C-alpha positions as CSV (number, residue, x, y, z in Angstrom):
1,M,164.9,-48.0,237.0
2,S,161.9,-47.4,234.8
3,S,161.9,-47.7,231.0
4,S,161.8,-43.9,230.8
5,D,164.9,-43.3,232.8
6,I,167.4,-42.4,230.1
7,H,169.5,-39.6,231.8
8,A,171.0,-36.5,230.3
9,T,174.8,-36.2,230.6
10,P,175.6,-33.6,233.3
11,G,176.5,-30.3,231.8
12,A,175.0,-31.2,228.3
13,A,173.7,-28.2,226.3
14,V,170.0,-27.8,226.0
15,A,168.8,-26.0,222.9
16,A,166.3,-23.1,222.9
17,P,162.7,-24.3,222.9
18,S,162.0,-22.7,219.5
19,M,164.9,-24.4,217.8
20,A,163.6,-27.8,216.9
21,T,166.6,-28.8,214.8
22,R,169.1,-27.9,217.6
23,R,166.8,-29.4,220.2
24,L,166.9,-32.7,218.4
25,A,170.7,-32.5,218.3
26,A,171.1,-31.4,221.9
27,A,168.8,-34.2,223.1
28,G,170.6,-36.8,221.0
29,I,173.9,-35.8,222.6
30,A,172.6,-35.3,226.1
31,F,171.1,-38.7,227.0
32,D,173.5,-41.0,228.7
33,G,174.0,-44.3,226.8
34,S,175.4,-46.0,229.9
35,T,172.1,-45.7,231.7
36,V,169.9,-47.3,229.1
37,P,167.5,-49.6,231.0
38,P,167.6,-53.4,230.1
39,V,164.0,-53.3,228.7
40,V,165.2,-50.6,226.2
41,T,168.3,-52.5,225.3
42,A,166.3,-55.6,224.7
43,K,164.0,-53.7,222.4
44,V,167.0,-52.5,220.3
45,K,168.0,-56.1,219.9
46,V,164.6,-57.2,218.8
47,C,164.6,-54.4,216.2
48,L,168.0,-55.6,215.0
49,R,166.8,-59.2,214.6
50,D,163.7,-58.0,212.8
51,L,165.6,-56.0,210.2
52,I,168.2,-58.7,209.6
53,G,165.6,-61.4,209.4
54,C,163.5,-59.5,206.9
55,A,166.6,-58.6,204.8
56,C,167.6,-62.3,204.7
57,E,164.1,-63.4,203.5
58,S,164.0,-60.6,200.9
59,R,167.4,-61.0,199.4
60,D,166.3,-62.7,196.2
61,L,163.1,-60.6,195.6
62,P,163.1,-58.4,192.4
63,W,163.5,-55.1,194.2
64,A,166.4,-56.4,196.2
65,E,168.2,-57.5,193.0
66,Q,167.4,-54.1,191.4
67,A,168.9,-52.3,194.4
68,R,172.1,-54.4,194.3
69,A,172.4,-53.6,190.6
70,V,173.1,-49.9,191.5
71,A,175.6,-50.7,194.2
72,C,179.2,-50.5,193.1
73,P,181.6,-53.1,194.6
74,V,184.3,-51.6,196.8
75,S,187.2,-53.8,198.0
76,D,187.4,-52.1,201.4
77,G,183.7,-51.3,201.7
78,V,181.0,-52.5,204.0
79,T,178.5,-55.4,204.1
80,I,175.4,-56.0,202.1
81,I,173.4,-58.5,204.2
82,G,173.6,-62.0,203.0
83,R,175.9,-61.3,200.0
84,R,179.6,-61.6,199.2
85,G,181.8,-58.7,198.6
86,A,181.3,-55.2,199.8
87,A,180.1,-51.8,198.7
88,S,180.4,-48.1,199.8
89,A,178.6,-47.3,203.1
90,G,175.9,-45.4,201.2
91,D,175.3,-48.2,198.7
92,A,175.3,-50.8,201.4
93,A,172.8,-48.8,203.5
94,F,170.6,-48.4,200.4
95,V,170.5,-52.1,199.6
96,N,170.0,-53.2,203.2
97,A,167.2,-50.8,203.7
98,V,165.4,-52.0,200.5
99,M,165.8,-55.6,201.7
100,G,164.7,-54.8,205.2
101,H,161.5,-53.3,203.6
102,G,161.2,-56.1,201.0
103,L,158.5,-58.2,202.7
104,V,156.3,-55.3,203.9
105,R,156.8,-56.8,207.3
106,E,159.0,-54.2,208.8
107,D,158.7,-52.6,212.3
108,M,156.1,-49.9,212.7
109,H,155.7,-46.8,214.8
110,S,152.1,-45.8,214.6
111,G,152.4,-42.3,216.1
112,S,154.7,-41.2,213.2
113,I,153.1,-43.6,210.6
114,S,156.8,-44.6,209.9
115,H,158.9,-47.7,209.5
116,L,162.0,-46.4,211.3
117,G,164.1,-49.5,211.6
118,I,164.5,-50.0,207.9
119,V,166.4,-46.7,207.8
120,V,168.1,-46.4,211.2
121,V,169.5,-49.9,211.4
122,P,171.1,-50.1,207.9
123,T,172.6,-46.6,208.5
124,V,174.1,-47.6,211.8
125,L,175.4,-51.0,210.5
126,A,177.1,-49.3,207.6
127,L,178.8,-46.6,209.7
128,A,179.8,-48.9,212.5
129,E,181.7,-51.1,210.0
130,Q,183.9,-48.2,208.9
131,R,185.6,-47.7,212.3
132,P,185.4,-49.4,215.8
133,V,182.2,-48.5,217.7
134,A,181.4,-49.9,221.1
135,G,178.1,-51.7,221.7
136,T,176.9,-49.0,224.1
137,D,177.4,-46.3,221.4
138,F,175.7,-48.5,218.8
139,I,172.7,-48.9,221.1
140,A,172.6,-45.2,221.8
141,A,172.8,-44.4,218.1
142,I,169.8,-46.6,217.4
143,L,167.8,-45.0,220.2
144,A,168.6,-41.5,218.9
145,G,167.5,-42.4,215.5
146,Y,164.2,-43.9,216.5
147,E,163.6,-40.9,218.9
148,T,164.2,-38.4,216.2
149,G,162.1,-40.0,213.5
150,A,159.3,-40.7,215.8
151,Q,159.2,-37.2,217.3
152,L,159.4,-35.6,213.8
153,G,156.6,-37.9,212.5
154,R,154.3,-37.2,215.4
155,A,154.7,-33.5,214.8
156,V,154.2,-33.3,211.0
157,M,152.4,-36.5,209.9
158,D,148.6,-36.9,209.9
159,A,146.1,-38.6,207.5
160,G,146.1,-35.5,205.3
161,V,149.8,-35.2,204.9
162,A,150.2,-38.9,204.5
163,R,147.8,-39.0,201.6
164,I,150.6,-37.5,199.5
165,H,153.9,-37.7,201.4
166,R,155.4,-41.0,202.4
167,P,156.0,-40.8,206.1
168,T,159.1,-42.9,206.1
169,G,160.5,-40.8,203.3
170,V,160.1,-37.7,205.5
171,T,161.1,-39.1,208.9
172,G,163.7,-41.6,207.7
173,P,166.6,-39.3,206.5
174,L,166.6,-37.4,209.8
175,A,166.2,-40.6,211.9
176,G,169.2,-42.1,210.1
177,A,171.3,-38.9,210.3
178,A,170.6,-38.6,214.1
179,A,171.7,-42.2,214.5
180,G,174.9,-41.6,212.6
181,A,175.6,-38.3,214.3
182,R,175.3,-40.0,217.7
183,L,177.3,-43.0,216.6
184,R,180.1,-40.6,215.5
185,R,179.8,-38.6,218.7
186,F,179.4,-35.3,216.9
187,D,179.3,-32.0,218.8
188,E,176.0,-30.0,218.6
189,D,177.0,-28.0,215.6
190,A,178.0,-31.0,213.5
191,Y,175.0,-33.0,214.7
192,T,172.7,-30.1,213.8
193,S,174.3,-29.8,210.3
194,A,173.8,-33.6,209.8
195,L,170.1,-33.2,210.6
196,A,169.8,-30.1,208.4
197,L,171.5,-31.8,205.4
198,A,169.3,-34.8,205.8
199,A,166.2,-32.6,206.0
200,N,166.9,-31.4,202.5
201,T,166.7,-34.9,201.2
202,C,163.3,-35.8,202.7
203,A,161.1,-37.0,199.8
204,G,158.8,-39.7,198.7
205,F,155.2,-39.6,197.4
206,N,152.5,-42.1,197.9
207,Q,151.2,-42.6,194.4
208,W,152.9,-46.0,194.4
209,A,150.3,-47.2,196.9
210,W,147.6,-46.9,194.3
211,T,149.5,-48.5,191.4
212,G,151.7,-50.9,193.4
213,G,154.9,-49.2,192.2
214,S,158.2,-50.2,193.6
215,E,159.0,-46.7,194.7
216,M,158.1,-47.7,198.3
217,F,161.1,-50.0,198.7
218,F,163.5,-47.5,197.2
219,Q,162.3,-44.6,199.3
220,A,163.6,-46.5,202.3
221,G,166.9,-47.1,200.5
222,A,167.2,-43.5,199.5
223,A,166.5,-42.4,203.1
224,A,169.3,-44.6,204.4
225,R,171.8,-43.6,201.7
226,N,171.0,-39.9,202.3
227,A,171.5,-40.3,206.0
228,V,174.9,-41.7,205.5
229,T,175.8,-38.9,203.1
230,A,174.5,-36.2,205.5
231,V,176.6,-37.7,208.3
232,T,179.7,-37.9,206.1
233,L,179.3,-34.3,204.8
234,A,178.8,-33.0,208.4
235,A,182.0,-34.9,209.5
236,A,183.8,-33.1,206.7
237,G,182.7,-29.8,208.0
238,A,179.6,-29.1,205.8
239,Y,177.3,-26.5,207.3
240,G,173.5,-27.0,207.4
241,S,170.9,-24.5,208.4
242,P,170.3,-24.8,212.1
243,D,166.6,-24.2,211.6
244,A,166.2,-26.5,208.7
245,V,163.3,-28.3,210.4
246,E,161.3,-25.4,211.9
247,G,162.4,-22.4,209.8
248,A,160.0,-20.3,207.7
249,A,161.1,-22.2,204.6
250,G,162.0,-25.4,206.4
251,L,160.7,-29.0,206.5
252,C,157.7,-28.3,208.7
253,A,156.6,-25.3,206.6
254,A,157.0,-27.4,203.4
255,L,154.5,-29.9,204.8
256,G,152.0,-27.2,205.7
257,K,152.8,-27.5,209.4
258,P,154.8,-24.3,210.1
259,D,154.4,-24.5,213.9
260,A,154.9,-28.2,214.3
261,G,158.5,-27.8,215.5
262,H,157.2,-26.7,218.9
263,D,155.8,-30.2,219.4
264,I,159.1,-32.0,219.0
265,R,160.3,-33.0,222.5
266,P,162.8,-35.9,222.2
267,F,163.4,-38.1,225.3
268,A,160.8,-36.1,227.2
269,T,159.0,-39.3,228.2
270,T,159.3,-43.0,227.6
271,P,161.7,-43.7,224.7
272,E,159.9,-43.8,221.4
273,I,161.4,-47.2,220.5
274,L,159.2,-48.8,223.1
275,G,156.2,-47.7,221.0
276,V,157.4,-49.7,218.0
277,Y,155.6,-52.9,217.1
278,H,156.6,-55.8,214.8
279,K,154.2,-56.9,212.2
280,A,152.5,-60.3,212.3
281,V,151.1,-59.8,208.8
282,P,153.3,-59.2,205.7
283,A,151.2,-56.3,204.6
284,C,150.4,-52.6,205.2
285,N,150.2,-51.4,208.8
286,F,146.6,-50.4,208.4
287,A,145.6,-53.9,207.1
288,Q,147.1,-55.7,210.2
289,T,144.2,-55.5,212.7
290,P,141.3,-56.2,210.3
291,A,143.2,-59.1,208.7
292,L,143.9,-60.6,212.1
293,A,140.2,-60.2,213.0
294,A,139.3,-62.0,209.7
295,L,141.7,-64.8,210.5
296,Q,140.2,-65.3,213.9
297,L,136.8,-65.6,212.3
298,A,138.0,-68.0,209.7
299,R,139.6,-70.3,212.3
300,T,137.2,-70.1,215.2
301,A,133.8,-69.9,213.5
302,R,135.0,-72.3,210.7
303,I,132.8,-70.5,208.2
304,E,132.9,-71.8,204.6
305,P,133.8,-68.8,202.4
306,H,131.1,-69.5,199.9
307,R,128.5,-69.0,202.6
308,I,129.5,-65.4,203.3
309,A,127.0,-63.0,201.8
310,S,128.6,-59.7,203.0
311,V,131.7,-58.5,204.8
312,T,131.8,-55.2,206.7
313,V,135.3,-54.0,207.8
314,R,135.7,-51.1,210.3
315,V,138.9,-49.2,210.7
316,P,140.2,-45.9,212.0
317,R,139.9,-42.9,209.7
318,A,143.6,-42.9,209.1
319,G,143.5,-46.4,207.7
320,A,140.7,-45.7,205.3
321,L,142.4,-42.5,204.0
322,Y,145.9,-43.9,203.6
323,P,146.7,-44.4,199.9
324,G,146.0,-47.8,198.5
325,C,144.3,-49.1,201.7
326,D,140.7,-48.6,200.6
327,W,141.0,-50.5,197.4
328,S,138.8,-53.4,196.2
329,G,140.8,-54.1,193.0
330,P,141.6,-55.1,190.4
331,Y,145.1,-55.9,191.6
332,A,147.9,-55.9,189.0
333,N,150.7,-56.7,191.3
334,V,151.5,-58.0,194.8
335,L,152.1,-54.6,196.4
336,Q,148.5,-53.5,195.6
337,G,147.3,-56.6,197.4
338,K,149.5,-55.9,200.4
339,M,148.3,-52.4,200.7
340,S,144.6,-53.2,200.4
341,I,142.6,-53.7,203.6
342,Q,139.8,-55.4,201.7
343,Y,142.2,-57.8,200.0
344,N,143.9,-58.8,203.2
345,V,140.6,-59.5,204.9
346,A,139.2,-61.4,201.9
347,A,142.3,-63.5,201.6
348,A,142.4,-64.3,205.3
349,L,138.7,-65.5,205.1
350,A,139.3,-67.5,202.0
351,N,142.6,-69.2,203.0
352,A,142.3,-69.2,206.8
353,E,145.9,-68.1,206.9
354,I,148.0,-64.9,206.5
355,T,151.2,-65.7,204.7
356,E,153.0,-64.8,201.5
357,N,150.9,-67.4,199.8
358,N,147.9,-65.1,200.1
359,F,149.5,-62.9,197.5
360,S,150.4,-65.6,195.0
361,R,147.1,-65.5,193.2
362,L,145.6,-62.0,193.2
363,D,142.8,-63.2,190.9
364,D,141.7,-66.1,193.0
365,P,137.9,-66.4,192.3
366,R,137.1,-67.1,196.0
367,I,138.9,-63.9,197.0
368,T,137.3,-61.9,194.1
369,R,133.8,-63.0,195.2
370,L,134.4,-61.9,198.7
371,L,135.9,-58.5,197.6
372,A,132.7,-57.8,195.6
373,C,130.6,-58.1,198.8
374,T,133.0,-56.2,201.2
375,T,132.4,-52.7,202.5
376,L,135.0,-50.6,204.3
377,Q,133.7,-48.2,207.0
378,V,135.3,-45.6,209.3
379,D,134.7,-46.4,213.0
380,D,134.5,-43.3,215.3
381,D,135.8,-45.1,218.4
382,F,138.8,-46.6,216.5
383,T,139.5,-43.1,215.1
384,A,139.4,-41.5,218.6
385,A,141.7,-44.1,220.0
386,Y,144.3,-43.9,217.1
387,P,147.3,-43.8,217.1
388,A,147.7,-45.0,220.7
389,R,145.6,-48.0,219.7
390,Q,144.8,-49.3,216.2
391,G,141.6,-51.2,216.2
392,G,139.7,-53.1,213.6
393,E,136.5,-55.1,213.2
394,V,135.2,-57.6,210.7
395,V,131.5,-58.5,210.6
396,L,130.2,-61.3,208.4
397,E,126.6,-61.9,207.3
398,L,126.0,-65.5,206.0
399,D,123.6,-66.8,203.4
400,D,121.1,-67.8,206.2
401,G,121.1,-64.3,207.7
402,T,123.3,-65.1,210.7
403,C,126.1,-62.8,211.7
404,H,129.6,-63.3,213.1
405,A,132.0,-60.6,214.2
406,V,135.4,-60.1,215.7
407,R,136.4,-56.7,217.1
408,L,140.0,-56.0,218.1
409,D,140.7,-52.8,220.1
410,D,144.4,-52.8,219.0
411,V,146.7,-54.4,216.6
412,V,148.1,-57.8,217.6
413,H,151.8,-57.6,217.0
414,A,154.4,-60.3,216.5
415,T,155.9,-61.2,219.9
416,D,159.6,-60.9,220.6
417,A,159.8,-64.7,220.5
418,E,158.1,-64.8,217.1
419,V,160.5,-62.1,215.7
420,T,163.4,-64.1,217.1
421,A,162.1,-67.4,215.6
422,R,161.7,-65.7,212.2
423,F,165.2,-64.2,212.5
424,E,166.8,-67.6,213.4
425,Q,165.1,-69.4,210.6
426,A,166.1,-66.8,208.0
427,T,169.7,-66.6,209.1
428,D,170.0,-70.4,209.2
429,E,168.8,-70.6,205.6
430,V,171.2,-67.9,204.4
431,F,174.3,-68.4,206.5
432,G,174.1,-71.9,207.8
433,H,173.5,-72.8,211.4
434,A,177.1,-72.1,212.8
435,R,177.3,-68.6,211.4
436,A,173.7,-67.9,212.3
437,R,174.5,-68.8,215.8
438,E,177.5,-66.4,215.8
439,I,175.2,-63.6,214.6
440,A,172.7,-64.3,217.3
441,Q,175.4,-64.4,220.0
442,A,176.8,-61.0,218.8
443,I,173.3,-59.4,219.1
444,D,172.7,-61.0,222.5
445,A,176.0,-59.6,223.7
446,L,175.7,-56.3,221.9
447,E,176.2,-53.9,224.8
448,T,179.5,-55.7,225.7
449,L,181.1,-55.5,222.3
450,D,184.2,-53.3,221.8
451,D,183.7,-53.2,218.1
452,T,180.1,-53.7,216.7
453,G,181.6,-53.9,213.2
454,V,182.0,-57.6,214.1
455,L,178.2,-58.0,213.8
456,A,178.1,-56.3,210.4
457,R,180.9,-58.4,209.1
458,L,179.2,-61.6,210.2
459,L,176.3,-60.6,208.0
460,R,178.5,-60.9,204.9
461,L,178.7,-64.2,203.1
């Protein structure tokens, strides 16, 4: 069986081609969760480990503490990862999404310019803890969420739209709502209403990327909370416009893409979740490849930073245009550094490493000197290849006139083994080895579980 062999349930309804909202709902219902290929199930598990590991590492960061401050304790509520007590499903999803986003090292789907896991996984964890959900349904829900968010983002997101609208803020609510609707086994009408209600909460602007504002983290939290709310409302019988995505006054039209709904074809080819990669660098997606090219130069050429006379960085047009990415400083806070392609390249060259330590001194004179001689350029070949591939190049000219360059045709992502190692270290530190092992075993056996709420409850201290 190939990775694209996710079958429709016999007799399942197929929505009219012009009805993108209903088409998403029909496709989410139609695919058969019992025929999910092992490679796709394995990817779901990696995405789970990535989200949980990031949330554990982020739990004490300022934005995580701020998110918890707005979560009301509920005695019979659901889990906030790595914390005692419980909260409502919406509040828990909000906090877990913020923590999953907290390192800026979340998973990435380039075609939609979205971080889907930080919304889909917290939504599913919260809803699965409210009532028993089998592992196969849990997996199917996550696949439906990624598929919906990725397809929507491919249709409406480009460099122009993303200069203003946060992609995850637009794709996230519908991705989470689709996951929740599939988890709850909604019929097509309820599923469509959940998507429609979520579409009305799509929001998030990218001004934060210039200023380093914390909105970025809370946009993911709001998307997850709104997804939970949309699913809960639909379950109670709330009616949402069946053309909320593609209608004349719907989501696509609001983004200046009135005909984009025709391009939404969920589960038409290889599942979108297989196009997700996991970041190696705790920084913006568009900084990944150039930062890794710079690191390779620093480690293989062994160039002393003070000898670098000029740095030329080449990226796809989408990277140069994304807010905050083409920024040489000054940097008032960590998030400005994490967004800046120039900063990530200069820090990698200066420190010969890419870790959180790179953002501990934004005014490091070695980095500041390199920033002053760094130029960012758009590369036509990288632009043509994007988003299927996300290339980057760094060219150094030294004080003696010699040049060194590294050109990468695509981003180098963290391997499944690296994601698992990060997850194991983070859960060990938060929960202790015995509990961390239980969490790992529950994920490993996910498709066999009768009640995936067990996994969510293991994540509570």
